[in-house]
LUMVO-200035 format. One line per 2 residues: number of its first residue (from 1); their letters; for each residue x, y, z of C-alpha. Coordinates in Angstrom, 2 decimals, always signed. Example, Ala and Ser with C-alpha at 12.3 -4.5 7.8 and 13.67 -1.06 7.14 Angstrom:
2
1	AS	+12.30,-4.50,+7.80  +13.67,-1.06,+7.14
end
This chain:
162
1	XX	-65.48,-146.43,-177.87  -62.32,-146.37,-175.71
3	XX	-60.52,-149.65,-175.11  -59.87,-149.62,-171.37
5	XX	-58.07,-152.94,-171.64  -55.17,-151.23,-173.42
7	XX	-55.11,-148.23,-171.13  -52.11,-147.95,-168.85
9	XX	-51.25,-146.57,-165.44  -47.84,-144.93,-165.34
11	XX	-45.89,-142.32,-163.43  -46.74,-138.76,-164.43
13	XX	-44.13,-136.91,-166.43  -43.63,-133.16,-166.60
15	XX	-45.56,-133.01,-169.90  -48.67,-134.43,-168.17
17	XX	-48.92,-131.66,-165.54  -51.24,-129.29,-167.44
19	XX	-53.70,-132.14,-167.86  -53.21,-133.32,-164.27
21	XX	-53.95,-129.77,-163.12  -57.12,-129.79,-165.27
23	XX	-58.11,-133.14,-163.73  -57.45,-131.70,-160.24
25	XX	-59.78,-128.77,-161.06  -62.47,-131.24,-162.16
27	XX	-61.86,-133.24,-158.98  -62.20,-130.15,-156.78
29	XX	-65.44,-129.15,-158.55  -66.77,-132.72,-158.21
31	XX	-66.03,-132.65,-154.44  -67.62,-129.20,-154.16
33	XX	-64.31,-127.76,-152.95  -62.49,-124.53,-153.71
35	XX	-60.65,-124.57,-157.04  -56.97,-125.54,-157.02
37	XX	-54.26,-122.91,-156.58  -53.38,-120.72,-159.51
39	XX	-50.40,-122.09,-161.41  -51.05,-125.59,-160.12
41	XX	-49.04,-127.33,-162.86  -45.93,-125.37,-161.86
43	XX	-46.53,-126.02,-158.16  -46.86,-129.77,-158.88
45	XX	-43.70,-129.69,-161.01  -41.79,-128.21,-158.09
47	XX	-42.84,-131.03,-155.76  -42.68,-133.89,-158.30
49	XX	-39.58,-133.07,-160.31  -37.65,-130.08,-159.01
51	XX	-36.61,-131.36,-155.54  -33.78,-133.72,-154.72
53	XX	-36.26,-135.66,-152.54  -39.75,-135.18,-154.08
55	XX	-42.54,-134.88,-151.53  -45.25,-135.95,-153.95
57	XX	-45.74,-138.81,-156.35  -48.36,-138.96,-159.09
59	XX	-49.65,-141.74,-161.30  -51.87,-141.20,-164.31
61	XX	-54.37,-143.43,-166.13  -53.54,-142.97,-169.80
63	XX	-55.95,-143.95,-172.55  -54.92,-145.28,-175.96
65	XX	-53.94,-142.17,-177.90  -52.38,-140.48,-174.89
67	XX	-55.31,-138.66,-173.22  -55.48,-138.92,-169.42
69	XX	-58.60,-140.38,-167.82  -57.55,-139.79,-164.23
71	XX	-54.78,-139.59,-161.67  -53.67,-140.64,-158.21
73	XX	-51.31,-138.59,-156.07  -49.73,-139.70,-152.83
75	XX	-47.15,-138.98,-150.17  -45.42,-140.91,-147.42
77	XX	-46.70,-140.01,-143.97  -46.05,-141.23,-140.41
79	XX	-48.54,-142.68,-137.98  -47.61,-141.79,-134.41
81	XX	-50.08,-144.30,-132.99  -48.72,-147.15,-135.12
83	XX	-45.13,-145.96,-134.92  -44.54,-146.46,-138.63
85	XX	-44.89,-144.77,-142.00  -47.75,-145.35,-144.43
87	XX	-48.73,-144.15,-147.89  -51.31,-141.35,-147.91
89	XX	-53.43,-141.35,-151.07  -54.16,-137.67,-151.36
91	XX	-56.17,-137.72,-154.60  -57.79,-140.42,-156.70
93	XX	-59.91,-139.19,-159.56  -61.28,-140.53,-162.82
95	XX	-63.36,-138.58,-165.27  -66.99,-139.65,-165.03
97	XX	-67.03,-141.42,-168.41  -64.17,-143.68,-167.32
99	XX	-65.60,-144.82,-163.96  -66.82,-148.35,-163.46
101	XX	-64.58,-149.76,-166.21  -61.63,-151.04,-164.16
103	XX	-59.29,-148.01,-164.41  -59.87,-147.01,-160.79
105	XX	-58.85,-150.48,-159.72  -55.71,-150.26,-161.86
107	XX	-54.81,-146.94,-160.26  -55.33,-148.27,-156.73
109	XX	-53.34,-151.44,-157.53  -50.49,-149.25,-158.78
111	XX	-50.61,-147.12,-155.62  -50.49,-150.31,-153.50
113	XX	-47.52,-151.51,-155.56  -45.76,-148.18,-154.84
115	XX	-46.43,-148.64,-151.12  -44.99,-152.13,-151.21
117	XX	-41.94,-150.97,-153.15  -41.29,-148.44,-150.37
119	XX	-41.68,-151.12,-147.71  -44.99,-149.72,-146.47
121	XX	-47.80,-152.01,-145.50  -50.74,-149.63,-145.47
123	XX	-52.40,-146.99,-147.70  -54.79,-144.49,-146.14
125	XX	-57.12,-141.90,-147.72  -60.26,-139.85,-147.18
127	XX	-63.42,-139.38,-149.19  -66.45,-137.17,-148.63
129	XX	-69.25,-138.93,-146.69  -71.68,-138.05,-149.51
131	XX	-69.58,-139.73,-152.27  -71.56,-142.95,-152.36
133	XX	-69.96,-144.16,-155.61  -66.46,-143.88,-154.19
135	XX	-67.56,-145.54,-150.94  -68.99,-148.48,-152.83
137	XX	-65.79,-148.71,-154.87  -63.57,-148.64,-151.75
139	XX	-65.80,-151.22,-150.02  -65.45,-153.54,-153.05
141	XX	-61.67,-153.18,-152.81  -61.88,-154.52,-149.25
143	XX	-60.80,-151.21,-147.68  -61.78,-150.62,-144.08
145	XX	-63.59,-147.42,-143.09  -62.53,-145.44,-140.10
147	XX	-64.94,-142.74,-138.95  -63.14,-139.45,-138.46
149	XX	-63.75,-135.82,-139.30  -61.12,-134.03,-141.35
151	XX	-60.35,-130.44,-140.38  -58.27,-127.71,-141.98
153	XX	-56.90,-124.62,-140.32  -55.41,-121.80,-142.31
155	XX	-52.25,-120.25,-140.95  -51.73,-116.52,-141.45
157	XX	-48.34,-115.67,-142.90  -47.22,-119.27,-143.44
159	XX	-43.54,-120.00,-143.42  -42.27,-121.71,-146.59
161	XX	-40.71,-125.10,-145.89  -37.87,-125.68,-148.34
end
């Protein structure tokens, strides 16, 4: 039995990235999405640790003994309509056996604390319409739903942004 009371949420470190990449692969499979990019751990390292101004932040839920139960990744974005920045929660994922035990709430609380530390007063995210467990969780948090469809559009020959 895992003691979730002594689990901790902390910033990811470089040594976590192989496990974060594995969690991201599980997350993609759970959401019935394409698998993550090859070499994801290295790609994440570049954005989290190898830039003067990192574009991505990542928190992990660490169990006693050091194994990771889940992660949350986020970026700062800008809302044109509101004329202000906000925190975009890109991914929030816990392995199935660790859901419903309070770790998700700890991750979200830590993300909200990060937003506040940055002077941001809102966190936004998406979840699939079929993910009823996540929807119930977000509703219990007091989050407000906004109906919107999310689109993606591939760009041929993308230009790398440094």
